[in-house]
mmCIF file of the N, C-alpha and C atoms, coordinates in Angstrom:
data_MODEL
# 
_entry.id   MODEL 
# 
loop_
_atom_site.group_PDB 
_atom_site.id 
_atom_site.type_symbol 
_atom_site.label_atom_id 
_atom_site.label_alt_id 
_atom_site.label_comp_id 
_atom_site.label_asym_id 
_atom_site.label_entity_id 
_atom_site.label_seq_id 
_atom_site.pdbx_PDB_ins_code 
_atom_site.Cartn_x 
_atom_site.Cartn_y 
_atom_site.Cartn_z 
_atom_site.occupancy 
_atom_site.B_iso_or_equiv 
_atom_site.pdbx_formal_charge 
_atom_site.auth_seq_id 
_atom_site.auth_comp_id 
_atom_site.auth_asym_id 
_atom_site.auth_atom_id 
_atom_site.pdbx_PDB_model_num 
ATOM 1   N N  . UNK A 1 1  ? -10.140 11.328  -14.630 1.00 0.00 ? 1  UNK A N  1 
ATOM 2   C CA . UNK A 1 1  ? -9.754  10.203  -13.794 1.00 0.00 ? 1  UNK A CA 1 
ATOM 3   C C  . UNK A 1 1  ? -8.584  10.640  -12.915 1.00 0.00 ? 1  UNK A C  1 
ATOM 4   N N  . UNK A 1 2  ? -8.699  10.384  -11.631 1.00 0.00 ? 2  UNK A N  1 
ATOM 5   C CA . UNK A 1 2  ? -7.638  10.683  -10.681 1.00 0.00 ? 2  UNK A CA 1 
ATOM 6   C C  . UNK A 1 2  ? -6.784  9.443   -10.453 1.00 0.00 ? 2  UNK A C  1 
ATOM 7   N N  . UNK A 1 3  ? -5.508  9.664   -10.249 1.00 0.00 ? 3  UNK A N  1 
ATOM 8   C CA . UNK A 1 3  ? -4.611  8.548   -9.966  1.00 0.00 ? 3  UNK A CA 1 
ATOM 9   C C  . UNK A 1 3  ? -3.751  8.880   -8.753  1.00 0.00 ? 3  UNK A C  1 
ATOM 10  N N  . UNK A 1 4  ? -3.265  7.832   -8.089  1.00 0.00 ? 4  UNK A N  1 
ATOM 11  C CA . UNK A 1 4  ? -2.302  7.971   -7.006  1.00 0.00 ? 4  UNK A CA 1 
ATOM 12  C C  . UNK A 1 4  ? -1.179  6.978   -7.235  1.00 0.00 ? 4  UNK A C  1 
ATOM 13  N N  . UNK A 1 5  ? -0.063  7.234   -6.582  1.00 0.00 ? 5  UNK A N  1 
ATOM 14  C CA . UNK A 1 5  ? 1.125   6.385   -6.709  1.00 0.00 ? 5  UNK A CA 1 
ATOM 15  C C  . UNK A 1 5  ? 1.542   6.214   -8.165  1.00 0.00 ? 5  UNK A C  1 
ATOM 16  N N  . UNK A 1 6  ? 1.617   7.326   -8.857  1.00 0.00 ? 6  UNK A N  1 
ATOM 17  C CA . UNK A 1 6  ? 2.088   7.312   -10.236 1.00 0.00 ? 6  UNK A CA 1 
ATOM 18  C C  . UNK A 1 6  ? 1.198   6.558   -11.197 1.00 0.00 ? 6  UNK A C  1 
ATOM 19  N N  . UNK A 1 7  ? -0.086  6.474   -10.903 1.00 0.00 ? 7  UNK A N  1 
ATOM 20  C CA . UNK A 1 7  ? -1.022  5.786   -11.784 1.00 0.00 ? 7  UNK A CA 1 
ATOM 21  C C  . UNK A 1 7  ? -1.265  4.336   -11.426 1.00 0.00 ? 7  UNK A C  1 
ATOM 22  N N  . UNK A 1 8  ? -0.663  3.846   -10.337 1.00 0.00 ? 8  UNK A N  1 
ATOM 23  C CA . UNK A 1 8  ? -0.874  2.454   -9.934  1.00 0.00 ? 8  UNK A CA 1 
ATOM 24  C C  . UNK A 1 8  ? -2.298  2.212   -9.448  1.00 0.00 ? 8  UNK A C  1 
ATOM 25  N N  . UNK A 1 9  ? -2.934  3.259   -8.939  1.00 0.00 ? 9  UNK A N  1 
ATOM 26  C CA . UNK A 1 9  ? -4.328  3.171   -8.497  1.00 0.00 ? 9  UNK A CA 1 
ATOM 27  C C  . UNK A 1 9  ? -5.086  4.310   -9.157  1.00 0.00 ? 9  UNK A C  1 
ATOM 28  N N  . UNK A 1 10 ? -6.233  3.981   -9.738  1.00 0.00 ? 10 UNK A N  1 
ATOM 29  C CA . UNK A 1 10 ? -7.025  4.982   -10.456 1.00 0.00 ? 10 UNK A CA 1 
ATOM 30  C C  . UNK A 1 10 ? -8.438  5.047   -9.888  1.00 0.00 ? 10 UNK A C  1 
ATOM 31  N N  . UNK A 1 11 ? -8.988  6.250   -9.907  1.00 0.00 ? 11 UNK A N  1 
ATOM 32  C CA . UNK A 1 11 ? -10.350 6.474   -9.454  1.00 0.00 ? 11 UNK A CA 1 
ATOM 33  C C  . UNK A 1 11 ? -11.078 7.309   -10.494 1.00 0.00 ? 11 UNK A C  1 
ATOM 34  N N  . UNK A 1 12 ? -12.346 6.981   -10.724 1.00 0.00 ? 12 UNK A N  1 
ATOM 35  C CA . UNK A 1 12 ? -13.152 7.705   -11.702 1.00 0.00 ? 12 UNK A CA 1 
ATOM 36  C C  . UNK A 1 12 ? -13.581 9.069   -11.183 1.00 0.00 ? 12 UNK A C  1 
ATOM 37  N N  . UNK A 1 13 ? -13.715 9.189   -9.857  1.00 0.00 ? 13 UNK A N  1 
ATOM 38  C CA . UNK A 1 13 ? -14.197 10.450  -9.297  1.00 0.00 ? 13 UNK A CA 1 
ATOM 39  C C  . UNK A 1 13 ? -13.656 10.626  -7.883  1.00 0.00 ? 13 UNK A C  1 
ATOM 40  N N  . UNK A 1 14 ? -13.766 11.828  -7.384  1.00 0.00 ? 14 UNK A N  1 
ATOM 41  C CA . UNK A 1 14 ? -13.357 12.112  -6.002  1.00 0.00 ? 14 UNK A CA 1 
ATOM 42  C C  . UNK A 1 14 ? -14.240 11.330  -5.034  1.00 0.00 ? 14 UNK A C  1 
ATOM 43  N N  . UNK A 1 15 ? -15.497 11.179  -5.373  1.00 0.00 ? 15 UNK A N  1 
ATOM 44  C CA . UNK A 1 15 ? -16.426 10.408  -4.540  1.00 0.00 ? 15 UNK A CA 1 
ATOM 45  C C  . UNK A 1 15 ? -15.983 8.951   -4.434  1.00 0.00 ? 15 UNK A C  1 
ATOM 46  N N  . UNK A 1 16 ? -15.571 8.364   -5.556  1.00 0.00 ? 16 UNK A N  1 
ATOM 47  C CA . UNK A 1 16 ? -15.086 6.984   -5.542  1.00 0.00 ? 16 UNK A CA 1 
ATOM 48  C C  . UNK A 1 16 ? -13.830 6.866   -4.686  1.00 0.00 ? 16 UNK A C  1 
ATOM 49  N N  . UNK A 1 17 ? -12.939 7.841   -4.787  1.00 0.00 ? 17 UNK A N  1 
ATOM 50  C CA . UNK A 1 17 ? -11.726 7.853   -3.974  1.00 0.00 ? 17 UNK A CA 1 
ATOM 51  C C  . UNK A 1 17 ? -12.080 7.932   -2.484  1.00 0.00 ? 17 UNK A C  1 
ATOM 52  N N  . UNK A 1 18 ? -12.960 8.878   -2.130  1.00 0.00 ? 18 UNK A N  1 
ATOM 53  C CA . UNK A 1 18 ? -13.354 9.043   -0.737  1.00 0.00 ? 18 UNK A CA 1 
ATOM 54  C C  . UNK A 1 18 ? -14.018 7.790   -0.181  1.00 0.00 ? 18 UNK A C  1 
ATOM 55  N N  . UNK A 1 19 ? -14.866 7.155   -0.976  1.00 0.00 ? 19 UNK A N  1 
ATOM 56  C CA . UNK A 1 19 ? -15.518 5.921   -0.555  1.00 0.00 ? 19 UNK A CA 1 
ATOM 57  C C  . UNK A 1 19 ? -14.498 4.813   -0.326  1.00 0.00 ? 19 UNK A C  1 
ATOM 58  N N  . UNK A 1 20 ? -13.531 4.709   -1.223  1.00 0.00 ? 20 UNK A N  1 
ATOM 59  C CA . UNK A 1 20 ? -12.491 3.684   -1.073  1.00 0.00 ? 20 UNK A CA 1 
ATOM 60  C C  . UNK A 1 20 ? -11.715 3.898   0.222   1.00 0.00 ? 20 UNK A C  1 
ATOM 61  N N  . UNK A 1 21 ? -11.316 5.125   0.476   1.00 0.00 ? 21 UNK A N  1 
ATOM 62  C CA . UNK A 1 21 ? -10.534 5.431   1.677   1.00 0.00 ? 21 UNK A CA 1 
ATOM 63  C C  . UNK A 1 21 ? -11.340 5.137   2.940   1.00 0.00 ? 21 UNK A C  1 
ATOM 64  N N  . UNK A 1 22 ? -12.603 5.481   2.938   1.00 0.00 ? 22 UNK A N  1 
ATOM 65  C CA . UNK A 1 22 ? -13.448 5.283   4.113   1.00 0.00 ? 22 UNK A CA 1 
ATOM 66  C C  . UNK A 1 22 ? -13.736 3.813   4.401   1.00 0.00 ? 22 UNK A C  1 
ATOM 67  N N  . UNK A 1 23 ? -13.692 2.972   3.394   1.00 0.00 ? 23 UNK A N  1 
ATOM 68  C CA . UNK A 1 23 ? -14.054 1.562   3.568   1.00 0.00 ? 23 UNK A CA 1 
ATOM 69  C C  . UNK A 1 23 ? -12.859 0.620   3.456   1.00 0.00 ? 23 UNK A C  1 
ATOM 70  N N  . UNK A 1 24 ? -11.664 1.147   3.533   1.00 0.00 ? 24 UNK A N  1 
ATOM 71  C CA . UNK A 1 24 ? -10.467 0.323   3.344   1.00 0.00 ? 24 UNK A CA 1 
ATOM 72  C C  . UNK A 1 24 ? -10.365 -0.740  4.444   1.00 0.00 ? 24 UNK A C  1 
ATOM 73  N N  . UNK A 1 25 ? -10.023 -1.954  4.054   1.00 0.00 ? 25 UNK A N  1 
ATOM 74  C CA . UNK A 1 25 ? -9.840  -3.030  5.026   1.00 0.00 ? 25 UNK A CA 1 
ATOM 75  C C  . UNK A 1 25 ? -8.350  -3.348  5.168   1.00 0.00 ? 25 UNK A C  1 
ATOM 76  N N  . UNK A 1 26 ? -8.028  -4.250  6.071   1.00 0.00 ? 26 UNK A N  1 
ATOM 77  C CA . UNK A 1 26 ? -6.621  -4.569  6.344   1.00 0.00 ? 26 UNK A CA 1 
ATOM 78  C C  . UNK A 1 26 ? -5.890  -5.089  5.105   1.00 0.00 ? 26 UNK A C  1 
ATOM 79  N N  . UNK A 1 27 ? -6.541  -5.956  4.360   1.00 0.00 ? 27 UNK A N  1 
ATOM 80  C CA . UNK A 1 27 ? -5.902  -6.537  3.177   1.00 0.00 ? 27 UNK A CA 1 
ATOM 81  C C  . UNK A 1 27 ? -5.596  -5.454  2.135   1.00 0.00 ? 27 UNK A C  1 
ATOM 82  N N  . UNK A 1 28 ? -6.561  -4.575  1.890   1.00 0.00 ? 28 UNK A N  1 
ATOM 83  C CA . UNK A 1 28 ? -6.321  -3.486  0.933   1.00 0.00 ? 28 UNK A CA 1 
ATOM 84  C C  . UNK A 1 28 ? -5.276  -2.506  1.451   1.00 0.00 ? 28 UNK A C  1 
ATOM 85  N N  . UNK A 1 29 ? -5.266  -2.283  2.751   1.00 0.00 ? 29 UNK A N  1 
ATOM 86  C CA . UNK A 1 29 ? -4.272  -1.375  3.339   1.00 0.00 ? 29 UNK A CA 1 
ATOM 87  C C  . UNK A 1 29 ? -2.862  -1.895  3.072   1.00 0.00 ? 29 UNK A C  1 
ATOM 88  N N  . UNK A 1 30 ? -2.651  -3.180  3.244   1.00 0.00 ? 30 UNK A N  1 
ATOM 89  C CA . UNK A 1 30 ? -1.331  -3.763  2.991   1.00 0.00 ? 30 UNK A CA 1 
ATOM 90  C C  . UNK A 1 30 ? -0.975  -3.663  1.514   1.00 0.00 ? 30 UNK A C  1 
ATOM 91  N N  . UNK A 1 31 ? -1.935  -3.929  0.646   1.00 0.00 ? 31 UNK A N  1 
ATOM 92  C CA . UNK A 1 31 ? -1.675  -3.820  -0.794  1.00 0.00 ? 31 UNK A CA 1 
ATOM 93  C C  . UNK A 1 31 ? -1.311  -2.390  -1.180  1.00 0.00 ? 31 UNK A C  1 
ATOM 94  N N  . UNK A 1 32 ? -1.993  -1.419  -0.585  1.00 0.00 ? 32 UNK A N  1 
ATOM 95  C CA . UNK A 1 32 ? -1.684  -0.021  -0.879  1.00 0.00 ? 32 UNK A CA 1 
ATOM 96  C C  . UNK A 1 32 ? -0.292  0.371   -0.369  1.00 0.00 ? 32 UNK A C  1 
ATOM 97  N N  . UNK A 1 33 ? 0.071   -0.145  0.784   1.00 0.00 ? 33 UNK A N  1 
ATOM 98  C CA . UNK A 1 33 ? 1.423   0.111   1.295   1.00 0.00 ? 33 UNK A CA 1 
ATOM 99  C C  . UNK A 1 33 ? 2.456   -0.478  0.342   1.00 0.00 ? 33 UNK A C  1 
ATOM 100 N N  . UNK A 1 34 ? 2.186   -1.668  -0.179  1.00 0.00 ? 34 UNK A N  1 
ATOM 101 C CA . UNK A 1 34 ? 3.088   -2.271  -1.160  1.00 0.00 ? 34 UNK A CA 1 
ATOM 102 C C  . UNK A 1 34 ? 3.199   -1.396  -2.404  1.00 0.00 ? 34 UNK A C  1 
ATOM 103 N N  . UNK A 1 35 ? 2.074   -0.882  -2.887  1.00 0.00 ? 35 UNK A N  1 
ATOM 104 C CA . UNK A 1 35 ? 2.098   -0.028  -4.070  1.00 0.00 ? 35 UNK A CA 1 
ATOM 105 C C  . UNK A 1 35 ? 2.852   1.268   -3.793  1.00 0.00 ? 35 UNK A C  1 
ATOM 106 N N  . UNK A 1 36 ? 2.622   1.833   -2.627  1.00 0.00 ? 36 UNK A N  1 
ATOM 107 C CA . UNK A 1 36 ? 3.313   3.072   -2.266  1.00 0.00 ? 36 UNK A CA 1 
ATOM 108 C C  . UNK A 1 36 ? 4.813   2.832   -2.179  1.00 0.00 ? 36 UNK A C  1 
ATOM 109 N N  . UNK A 1 37 ? 5.206   1.704   -1.619  1.00 0.00 ? 37 UNK A N  1 
ATOM 110 C CA . UNK A 1 37 ? 6.624   1.373   -1.524  1.00 0.00 ? 37 UNK A CA 1 
ATOM 111 C C  . UNK A 1 37 ? 7.221   1.191   -2.919  1.00 0.00 ? 37 UNK A C  1 
ATOM 112 N N  . UNK A 1 38 ? 6.529   0.488   -3.792  1.00 0.00 ? 38 UNK A N  1 
ATOM 113 C CA . UNK A 1 38 ? 7.004   0.294   -5.158  1.00 0.00 ? 38 UNK A CA 1 
ATOM 114 C C  . UNK A 1 38 ? 7.162   1.637   -5.873  1.00 0.00 ? 38 UNK A C  1 
ATOM 115 N N  . UNK A 1 39 ? 6.173   2.491   -5.751  1.00 0.00 ? 39 UNK A N  1 
ATOM 116 C CA . UNK A 1 39 ? 6.227   3.818   -6.361  1.00 0.00 ? 39 UNK A CA 1 
ATOM 117 C C  . UNK A 1 39 ? 7.410   4.619   -5.808  1.00 0.00 ? 39 UNK A C  1 
ATOM 118 N N  . UNK A 1 40 ? 7.581   4.568   -4.500  1.00 0.00 ? 40 UNK A N  1 
ATOM 119 C CA . UNK A 1 40 ? 8.675   5.306   -3.862  1.00 0.00 ? 40 UNK A CA 1 
ATOM 120 C C  . UNK A 1 40 ? 10.038  4.786   -4.298  1.00 0.00 ? 40 UNK A C  1 
ATOM 121 N N  . UNK A 1 41 ? 10.169  3.470   -4.386  1.00 0.00 ? 41 UNK A N  1 
ATOM 122 C CA . UNK A 1 41 ? 11.444  2.884   -4.812  1.00 0.00 ? 41 UNK A CA 1 
ATOM 123 C C  . UNK A 1 41 ? 11.771  3.271   -6.252  1.00 0.00 ? 41 UNK A C  1 
ATOM 124 N N  . UNK A 1 42 ? 10.768  3.226   -7.117  1.00 0.00 ? 42 UNK A N  1 
ATOM 125 C CA . UNK A 1 42 ? 10.991  3.572   -8.521  1.00 0.00 ? 42 UNK A CA 1 
ATOM 126 C C  . UNK A 1 42 ? 11.397  5.032   -8.690  1.00 0.00 ? 42 UNK A C  1 
ATOM 127 N N  . UNK A 1 43 ? 10.998  5.864   -7.745  1.00 0.00 ? 43 UNK A N  1 
ATOM 128 C CA . UNK A 1 43 ? 11.277  7.288   -7.831  1.00 0.00 ? 43 UNK A CA 1 
ATOM 129 C C  . UNK A 1 43 ? 12.411  7.733   -6.906  1.00 0.00 ? 43 UNK A C  1 
ATOM 130 N N  . UNK A 1 44 ? 13.121  6.776   -6.329  1.00 0.00 ? 44 UNK A N  1 
ATOM 131 C CA . UNK A 1 44 ? 14.291  7.081   -5.520  1.00 0.00 ? 44 UNK A CA 1 
ATOM 132 C C  . UNK A 1 44 ? 14.014  7.882   -4.262  1.00 0.00 ? 44 UNK A C  1 
ATOM 133 N N  . UNK A 1 45 ? 12.857  7.664   -3.655  1.00 0.00 ? 45 UNK A N  1 
ATOM 134 C CA . UNK A 1 45 ? 12.490  8.439   -2.476  1.00 0.00 ? 45 UNK A CA 1 
ATOM 135 C C  . UNK A 1 45 ? 13.098  7.899   -1.187  1.00 0.00 ? 45 UNK A C  1 
ATOM 136 N N  . UNK A 1 46 ? 13.535  6.649   -1.189  1.00 0.00 ? 46 UNK A N  1 
ATOM 137 C CA . UNK A 1 46 ? 14.118  6.047   0.002   1.00 0.00 ? 46 UNK A CA 1 
ATOM 138 C C  . UNK A 1 46 ? 15.527  5.554   -0.287  1.00 0.00 ? 46 UNK A C  1 
ATOM 139 N N  . UNK A 1 47 ? 16.353  5.557   0.758   1.00 0.00 ? 47 UNK A N  1 
ATOM 140 C CA . UNK A 1 47 ? 17.677  4.943   0.658   1.00 0.00 ? 47 UNK A CA 1 
ATOM 141 C C  . UNK A 1 47 ? 17.496  3.423   0.704   1.00 0.00 ? 47 UNK A C  1 
ATOM 142 N N  . UNK A 1 48 ? 18.567  2.702   0.453   1.00 0.00 ? 48 UNK A N  1 
ATOM 143 C CA . UNK A 1 48 ? 18.503  1.234   0.526   1.00 0.00 ? 48 UNK A CA 1 
ATOM 144 C C  . UNK A 1 48 ? 18.095  0.797   1.925   1.00 0.00 ? 48 UNK A C  1 
ATOM 145 N N  . UNK A 1 49 ? 18.669  1.417   2.934   1.00 0.00 ? 49 UNK A N  1 
ATOM 146 C CA . UNK A 1 49 ? 18.370  1.049   4.317   1.00 0.00 ? 49 UNK A CA 1 
ATOM 147 C C  . UNK A 1 49 ? 16.899  1.318   4.660   1.00 0.00 ? 49 UNK A C  1 
ATOM 148 N N  . UNK A 1 50 ? 16.393  2.459   4.224   1.00 0.00 ? 50 UNK A N  1 
ATOM 149 C CA . UNK A 1 50 ? 14.989  2.787   4.474   1.00 0.00 ? 50 UNK A CA 1 
ATOM 150 C C  . UNK A 1 50 ? 14.071  1.790   3.771   1.00 0.00 ? 50 UNK A C  1 
ATOM 151 N N  . UNK A 1 51 ? 14.389  1.465   2.550   1.00 0.00 ? 51 UNK A N  1 
ATOM 152 C CA . UNK A 1 51 ? 13.584  0.497   1.793   1.00 0.00 ? 51 UNK A CA 1 
ATOM 153 C C  . UNK A 1 51 ? 13.585  -0.863  2.478   1.00 0.00 ? 51 UNK A C  1 
ATOM 154 N N  . UNK A 1 52 ? 14.737  -1.265  2.983   1.00 0.00 ? 52 UNK A N  1 
ATOM 155 C CA . UNK A 1 52 ? 14.851  -2.562  3.656   1.00 0.00 ? 52 UNK A CA 1 
ATOM 156 C C  . UNK A 1 52 ? 13.990  -2.593  4.923   1.00 0.00 ? 52 UNK A C  1 
ATOM 157 N N  . UNK A 1 53 ? 14.030  -1.528  5.705   1.00 0.00 ? 53 UNK A N  1 
ATOM 158 C CA . UNK A 1 53 ? 13.224  -1.470  6.925   1.00 0.00 ? 53 UNK A CA 1 
ATOM 159 C C  . UNK A 1 53 ? 11.742  -1.540  6.588   1.00 0.00 ? 53 UNK A C  1 
ATOM 160 N N  . UNK A 1 54 ? 11.312  -0.779  5.608   1.00 0.00 ? 54 UNK A N  1 
ATOM 161 C CA . UNK A 1 54 ? 9.901   -0.777  5.216   1.00 0.00 ? 54 UNK A CA 1 
ATOM 162 C C  . UNK A 1 54 ? 9.487   -2.163  4.715   1.00 0.00 ? 54 UNK A C  1 
ATOM 163 N N  . UNK A 1 55 ? 10.349  -2.791  3.934   1.00 0.00 ? 55 UNK A N  1 
ATOM 164 C CA . UNK A 1 55 ? 10.076  -4.137  3.427   1.00 0.00 ? 55 UNK A CA 1 
ATOM 165 C C  . UNK A 1 55 ? 9.899   -5.130  4.585   1.00 0.00 ? 55 UNK A C  1 
ATOM 166 N N  . UNK A 1 56 ? 10.782  -5.068  5.569   1.00 0.00 ? 56 UNK A N  1 
ATOM 167 C CA . UNK A 1 56 ? 10.693  -5.983  6.712   1.00 0.00 ? 56 UNK A CA 1 
ATOM 168 C C  . UNK A 1 56 ? 9.418   -5.725  7.524   1.00 0.00 ? 56 UNK A C  1 
ATOM 169 N N  . UNK A 1 57 ? 9.066   -4.461  7.709   1.00 0.00 ? 57 UNK A N  1 
ATOM 170 C CA . UNK A 1 57 ? 7.826   -4.124  8.423   1.00 0.00 ? 57 UNK A CA 1 
ATOM 171 C C  . UNK A 1 57 ? 6.614   -4.666  7.682   1.00 0.00 ? 57 UNK A C  1 
ATOM 172 N N  . UNK A 1 58 ? 6.612   -4.496  6.398   1.00 0.00 ? 58 UNK A N  1 
ATOM 173 C CA . UNK A 1 58 ? 5.506   -4.986  5.579   1.00 0.00 ? 58 UNK A CA 1 
ATOM 174 C C  . UNK A 1 58 ? 5.395   -6.502  5.664   1.00 0.00 ? 58 UNK A C  1 
ATOM 175 N N  . UNK A 1 59 ? 6.507   -7.197  5.614   1.00 0.00 ? 59 UNK A N  1 
ATOM 176 C CA . UNK A 1 59 ? 6.485   -8.658  5.749   1.00 0.00 ? 59 UNK A CA 1 
ATOM 177 C C  . UNK A 1 59 ? 5.915   -9.090  7.090   1.00 0.00 ? 59 UNK A C  1 
ATOM 178 N N  . UNK A 1 60 ? 6.239   -8.380  8.164   1.00 0.00 ? 60 UNK A N  1 
ATOM 179 C CA . UNK A 1 60 ? 5.695   -8.719  9.484   1.00 0.00 ? 60 UNK A CA 1 
ATOM 180 C C  . UNK A 1 60 ? 4.186   -8.515  9.515   1.00 0.00 ? 60 UNK A C  1 
ATOM 181 N N  . UNK A 1 61 ? 3.723   -7.415  8.926   1.00 0.00 ? 61 UNK A N  1 
ATOM 182 C CA . UNK A 1 61 ? 2.280   -7.170  8.877   1.00 0.00 ? 61 UNK A CA 1 
ATOM 183 C C  . UNK A 1 61 ? 1.562   -8.240  8.070   1.00 0.00 ? 61 UNK A C  1 
ATOM 184 N N  . UNK A 1 62 ? 2.139   -8.614  6.935   1.00 0.00 ? 62 UNK A N  1 
ATOM 185 C CA . UNK A 1 62 ? 1.532   -9.644  6.097   1.00 0.00 ? 62 UNK A CA 1 
ATOM 186 C C  . UNK A 1 62 ? 1.509   -10.985 6.817   1.00 0.00 ? 62 UNK A C  1 
ATOM 187 N N  . UNK A 1 63 ? 2.564   -11.290 7.553   1.00 0.00 ? 63 UNK A N  1 
ATOM 188 C CA . UNK A 1 63 ? 2.632   -12.533 8.309   1.00 0.00 ? 63 UNK A CA 1 
ATOM 189 C C  . UNK A 1 63 ? 1.559   -12.567 9.392   1.00 0.00 ? 63 UNK A C  1 
ATOM 190 N N  . UNK A 1 64 ? 1.387   -11.464 10.095  1.00 0.00 ? 64 UNK A N  1 
ATOM 191 C CA . UNK A 1 64 ? 0.353   -11.395 11.125  1.00 0.00 ? 64 UNK A CA 1 
ATOM 192 C C  . UNK A 1 64 ? -1.042  -11.528 10.515  1.00 0.00 ? 64 UNK A C  1 
ATOM 193 N N  . UNK A 1 65 ? -1.238  -10.899 9.360   1.00 0.00 ? 65 UNK A N  1 
ATOM 194 C CA . UNK A 1 65 ? -2.524  -10.991 8.691   1.00 0.00 ? 65 UNK A CA 1 
ATOM 195 C C  . UNK A 1 65 ? -2.805  -12.443 8.293   1.00 0.00 ? 65 UNK A C  1 
ATOM 196 N N  . UNK A 1 66 ? -1.802  -13.141 7.801   1.00 0.00 ? 66 UNK A N  1 
ATOM 197 C CA . UNK A 1 66 ? -1.961  -14.542 7.420   1.00 0.00 ? 66 UNK A CA 1 
ATOM 198 C C  . UNK A 1 66 ? -2.278  -15.402 8.633   1.00 0.00 ? 66 UNK A C  1 
ATOM 199 N N  . UNK A 1 67 ? -1.622  -15.127 9.773   1.00 0.00 ? 67 UNK A N  1 
ATOM 200 C CA . UNK A 1 67 ? -1.891  -15.867 11.007  1.00 0.00 ? 67 UNK A CA 1 
ATOM 201 C C  . UNK A 1 67 ? -3.338  -15.686 11.440  1.00 0.00 ? 67 UNK A C  1 
ATOM 202 N N  . UNK A 1 68 ? -3.857  -14.469 11.328  1.00 0.00 ? 68 UNK A N  1 
ATOM 203 C CA . UNK A 1 68 ? -5.240  -14.187 11.709  1.00 0.00 ? 68 UNK A CA 1 
ATOM 204 C C  . UNK A 1 68 ? -6.202  -14.940 10.799  1.00 0.00 ? 68 UNK A C  1 
ATOM 205 N N  . UNK A 1 69 ? -5.912  -14.989 9.511   1.00 0.00 ? 69 UNK A N  1 
ATOM 206 C CA . UNK A 1 69 ? -6.790  -15.694 8.567   1.00 0.00 ? 69 UNK A CA 1 
ATOM 207 C C  . UNK A 1 69 ? -6.818  -17.190 8.849   1.00 0.00 ? 69 UNK A C  1 
ATOM 208 N N  . UNK A 1 70 ? -5.694  -17.744 9.305   1.00 0.00 ? 70 UNK A N  1 
ATOM 209 C CA . UNK A 1 70 ? -5.621  -19.183 9.547   1.00 0.00 ? 70 UNK A CA 1 
ATOM 210 C C  . UNK A 1 70 ? -6.297  -19.593 10.847  1.00 0.00 ? 70 UNK A C  1 
ATOM 211 N N  . UNK A 1 71 ? -6.456  -18.663 11.767  1.00 0.00 ? 71 UNK A N  1 
ATOM 212 C CA . UNK A 1 71 ? -7.063  -18.999 13.077  1.00 0.00 ? 71 UNK A CA 1 
ATOM 213 C C  . UNK A 1 71 ? -8.499  -18.667 13.128  1.00 0.00 ? 71 UNK A C  1 
# 
């Protein structure tokens, strides 16, 4: 079993991973960015300022996605 982001996402095979990547939609993309950010924060990869910027960017993307769903 392959994992990414410290085991937050698991795949049974390389084929399953490739299929997931090829068919990713906007909602899953945002969720994966959230997981990547969580993994990075837990491992001290970003400064506080970098984490804050990424968090704000993610919130804007999520807000736009919600606006699209409502219209």
